[in-house]
C-alpha positions in Angstrom: 0.0 0.0 0.0 1.3 3.5 -0.8 1.8 6.2 1.8 -1.3 8.1 2.9 -1.5 11.8 2.6 -2.1 13.8 5.9 -5.7 14.3 4.8 -6.3 10.7 4.0 -4.8 9.7 7.4 -7.3 12.1 9.1 -10.2 10.9 7.2 -9.4 7.3 7.7 -9.0 7.8 11.5 -12.3 9.6 11.6 -14.1 7.0 9.6 -12.9 4.2 11.9 -13.7 6.1 15.0 -17.1 7.0 13.9 -18.0 3.4 12.8 -16.7 2.1 16.2 -19.0 4.7 18.0 -22.1 4.2 15.8 -21.9 0.8 14.1 -23.3 2.6 11.0 -21.6 3.0 7.6 -20.0 6.4 7.4 -21.0 9.0 4.8 -19.0 12.1 3.7 -21.6 14.6 4.8 -22.0 13.2 8.3 -18.2 13.1 8.7 -17.9 16.9 7.7 -20.8 17.9 9.9 -19.7 16.1 13.1 -16.1 16.9 12.8 -16.2 20.3 11.2 -13.9 19.4 8.3 -12.8 22.4 6.3 -13.2 20.6 2.9 -16.0 19.9 0.6 -18.1 16.7 0.6 -16.9 15.9 -2.9 -13.3 16.0 -1.5 -14.0 13.7 1.4 -15.8 11.3 -1.1 -12.7 11.3 -3.4 -10.5 10.5 -0.4 -12.8 7.8 0.8 -12.7 6.3 -2.7 -9.0 6.4 -2.7 -8.9 4.7 0.7 -11.2 2.0 -0.5 -9.0 1.4 -3.5 -6.0 1.0 -1.2 -7.9 -1.5 1.0 -8.5 0.5 4.1 -12.3 0.9 3.6 -15.0 -1.0 1.9 -18.4 0.2 0.6 -21.9 -0.6 1.8 -24.4 2.3 1.9 -21.5 4.3 3.2 -17.9 3.4 4.1 -16.8 0.9 6.9 -13.2 -0.1 7.8 -11.5 -3.2 6.5 -9.1 -5.2 8.7 -6.3 -3.0 7.2 -8.2 0.1 8.3 -8.7 -1.1 11.8 -4.9 -2.0 11.9 -4.0 1.5 10.8 -6.3 2.9 13.5 -4.9 0.6 16.2 -1.3 1.7 15.5 -2.3 5.3 16.2 -4.3 4.4 19.3 -1.2 2.3 20.6 0.8 5.5 20.6 -1.8 8.0 22.0 -4.6 6.3 24.0 -4.4 6.5 27.8 -6.7 5.5 30.6 -8.5 8.4 32.5 -7.2 8.9 36.1 -10.6 8.3 37.4 -10.8 4.9 35.9 -7.2 4.1 37.2 -8.2 5.1 40.7 -11.3 2.9 40.6 -9.4 -0.2 39.4 -6.6 0.5 41.9 -9.1 0.7 44.7 -10.7 -2.6 43.8 -7.4 -4.3 44.1 -6.5 -2.6 47.2 -9.5 -4.3 48.9 -8.3 -7.7 47.9 -5.8 -9.7 49.9 -2.6 -11.3 48.5 -4.3 -14.5 47.5 -3.3 -15.2 43.8 -6.6 -16.8 42.9 -8.5 -13.7 44.1 -6.2 -11.4 42.1 -7.0 -13.5 38.9 -10.7 -13.7 39.5 -10.8 -9.9 40.2 -8.6 -9.1 37.2 -10.9 -11.0 34.9 -14.0 -9.4 36.3 -12.6 -5.9 36.1 -11.3 -6.3 32.6 -14.7 -7.6 31.4 -16.5 -4.8 33.0 -14.3 -2.0 31.8 -14.0 -3.2 28.3 -17.4 -4.9 27.8 -15.6 -7.8 26.2 -14.6 -11.4 27.1 -11.6 -11.3 29.5 -8.9 -13.9 29.6 -6.3 -14.1 32.4 -3.8 -16.8 33.0 -2.2 -17.4 36.4 1.5 -16.5 36.4 4.0 -19.3 35.7 7.7 -19.3 36.2 9.5 -18.5 32.9 12.4 -20.6 34.3 11.7 -23.0 37.0 14.4 -22.5 39.7 14.7 -24.8 42.9 14.3 -23.1 46.2 13.5 -25.6 48.9 12.7 -29.2 49.5 11.1 -31.0 52.5 10.8 -34.8 53.0 8.1 -35.7 55.7 7.6 -39.2 56.9 3.9 -40.0 56.9 3.0 -43.6 57.3 5.1 -46.7 56.8 7.1 -46.4 53.6 5.2 -43.3 52.4 7.0 -39.9 52.4 5.5 -36.5 51.4 7.8 -34.6 49.2 7.2 -30.8 49.3 9.0 -28.8 46.5 9.1 -25.0 46.7 10.3 -23.1 43.6 11.6 -19.5 43.2 8.6 -17.3 42.8 6.5 -19.2 45.4 5.2 -22.1 43.3 4.7 -25.3 45.4 4.5 -29.0 44.4 3.6 -31.9 46.7 3.6 -35.5 46.0 3.5 -38.8 48.1 6.5 -41.1 47.5 6.6 -44.8 48.4 10.1 -45.8 49.3 11.6 -49.3 49.2 11.8 -49.4 53.1 10.6 -47.3 56.0 13.1 -44.6 57.0 13.3 -42.5 60.2 12.5 -38.7 59.9 16.1 -37.9 60.8 17.5 -39.7 57.7 14.9 -37.9 55.4 15.8 -34.5 56.9 19.5 -35.1 56.3 18.9 -35.9 52.6 16.7 -32.8 52.2 19.2 -30.6 53.9 22.0 -31.8 51.6 20.0 -31.3 48.5 18.8 -27.8 49.7 22.4 -26.7 50.2 23.5 -27.8 46.7 20.4 -27.1 44.6 19.2 -23.6 45.8 18.6 -21.3 42.9 19.5 -23.8 40.2 17.6 -24.5 37.0 16.8 -27.9 35.7 19.6 -27.7 33.2 22.1 -26.9 35.9 20.8 -29.7 38.2 21.0 -32.2 35.3 24.7 -31.3 34.8 25.6 -32.1 38.4 27.6 -35.3 39.1 25.7 -38.4 40.3 25.3 -38.8 44.1 26.8 -41.6 46.0 23.9 -41.8 48.3 21.2 -43.8 46.4 18.2 -42.2 48.3 19.7 -38.8 47.6 20.1 -39.5 43.9 16.5 -40.9 43.6 15.0 -37.8 45.3 17.2 -35.6 43.0 15.9 -37.5 39.9 12.3 -36.8 41.1 13.0 -33.2 41.7 14.4 -32.9 38.2 11.4 -34.6 36.7 9.0 -32.3 38.4 10.9 -29.2 37.3 11.0 -30.3 33.7 7.4 -31.0 33.6 6.6 -27.5 35.0 8.9 -26.0 32.2 6.9 -27.9 29.5 3.6 -26.5 30.8 2.8 -23.5 28.5 0.6 -21.5 30.8 -1.2 -21.4 34.1 -4.9 -21.8 35.0 -7.2 -19.7 32.9 -9.7 -17.3 34.3 -12.4 -15.9 32.1 -15.3 -13.4 32.5 -17.8 -11.4 30.4 -19.4 -14.0 28.1 -22.6 -12.0 28.5 -20.9 -9.1 26.7 -20.4 -11.1 23.5 -23.9 -12.7 23.8 -25.3 -9.1 23.7 -23.7 -8.5 20.3 -26.2 -9.3 17.6 -23.5 -10.1 15.1 -22.3 -13.0 17.4 -25.6 -14.3 18.7 -27.4 -14.3 15.3 -24.7 -15.7 13.0 -23.0 -19.1 12.3 -19.6 -17.3 12.6 -20.5 -15.8 15.9 -21.8 -19.1 17.4 -18.5 -20.7 16.4 -16.7 -18.0 18.2 -18.9 -18.4 21.3 -18.3 -22.2 21.3 -14.5 -21.7 21.4 -14.7 -20.2 24.8 -15.8 -23.6 26.1 -12.4 -25.0 25.1 -10.1 -23.7 27.8 -7.1 -25.8 26.7 -7.3 -24.3 23.2 -7.5 -20.8 24.6 -4.5 -21.3 26.9 -2.6 -22.5 23.8 -3.7 -19.4 21.9 -2.5 -17.1 24.8 0.8 -18.8 25.2 1.7 -19.0 21.5 0.6 -15.4 20.9 2.7 -13.6 23.6 5.6 -16.0 23.6 8.1 -13.4 22.3 6.6 -10.2 24.0 8.0 -8.5 27.0 6.1 -7.9 30.3 3.9 -4.8 29.9 3.9 -4.9 26.1 0.5 -4.9 24.4 -0.4 -6.8 21.3 -3.5 -6.3 19.2 -4.7 -9.0 16.7 -7.2 -7.5 14.4 -9.1 -10.4 12.8 -8.1 -12.7 15.5 -5.2 -15.2 15.0 -4.6 -16.5 11.5 -4.6 -20.1 12.8 -8.0 -19.8 14.5 -10.9 -19.5 12.1 -13.3 -19.0 15.0 -11.7 -15.7 15.7 -11.5 -14.1 12.3 -14.3 -11.7 13.1 -12.8 -10.8 16.4 -10.0 -8.6 17.7 -7.8 -9.6 20.6 -5.9 -7.2 22.9 -3.3 -9.0 25.0 -0.4 -8.2 27.4 2.0 -10.1 29.5 2.3 -9.3 33.3 4.5 -10.4 36.1 8.2 -10.2 36.8 10.5 -10.8 33.8 12.5 -14.0 34.1 10.5 -15.1 37.1 6.6 -15.4 37.3 4.8 -14.3 34.1 1.2 -14.5 33.0 -1.1 -13.2 30.2 -4.2 -11.1 30.3 -6.4 -9.6 27.6 -9.8 -9.3 26.1 -11.6 -10.7 23.0 -14.4 -8.8 21.3 -15.9 -7.9 18.0 -13.6 -6.3 15.5 -15.5 -3.0 16.0 -14.3 -2.8 19.6 -13.5 0.4 21.3 -9.6 0.2 21.0 -9.0 3.6 22.5 -10.5 2.3 25.8 -9.5 -1.4 25.7 -5.8 -1.0 24.8 -5.0 1.3 27.8 -7.2 -0.8 30.1 -5.3 -3.9 29.2 -1.9 -2.1 29.6 -2.9 -0.6 32.9 -4.1 -3.9 34.3 -0.9 -5.6 33.3 1.2 -2.9 35.0 -1.0 -3.2 38.0 -0.6 -6.9 38.4 3.1 -6.7 37.7 3.5 -4.2 40.5 1.5 -6.5 42.9 3.6 -9.5 42.0 6.8 -7.6 42.4 5.8 -6.6 45.9 4.6 -10.1 46.7 7.8 -11.7 45.5 10.1 -9.3 47.2 8.3 -9.8 50.5 8.2 -13.6 50.4 
């Protein structure tokens, strides 16, 4: 596509903004009257025709944006849009009333996002980008059974019951745990795997189980998914009354697929960075009539999650983009405080 003139840029942005606000095709006269444009109706029509030929608009009874038109609009909004201070204070106050329970944060984040954006919100619980060993406990329970408690940097905890070849006293189990804690603290699975084999067979067996658990966690793409706001999409006639819309709505029942979408989409983005997919994701036919606004949150190189919203392509980007960005920043700050105080 060739470069737009300044006037074409202005007209394109106004057409998209007007269509998002009204949902009605935009005509040249209504554009001139509402925005007090100092040009003739014929000039605006000519520019709209040129924008249509370039693929930014399409014609019905007036002009409406194409995916390319929305994408151009989004690029401008990403630079300029900000969240009003009153909305920031409201959201911040809601989180100040919550305790430091992670599940409560996630549930609240999904609820606030859905309410503020009038879209479907998606929030994944934070997962460690790199699983690092912090602490191990071995607790004798009954007979040959032992509870192994693994704590990772970032606060993640794993518990499993082991059945040993023979019953062992608690003192012996505590010695093994203490030696492993001294040598493994702060190490990654790759670093642990490179360590020499232990002469103590029990110690080596426990080390192998620790390594196995860490590797399984690294292979897990994302944390638990929290979702809210399905009623917002159901209220959209274009979704409730069309086959495409019904396919999109059914997708939200498939949480594993949604987690895959989130993890694959933001895999290369940094914490706090916002991504907007106009027309959904090219691999997801169910989302081709949607737009998705996503951001990563958390503490870089430690615990990181994803949050965002899914809605119709005619979504209020100027509100949704800064809302997602602010929520990501807010959750990142809360997690930083929580991790530093653990």
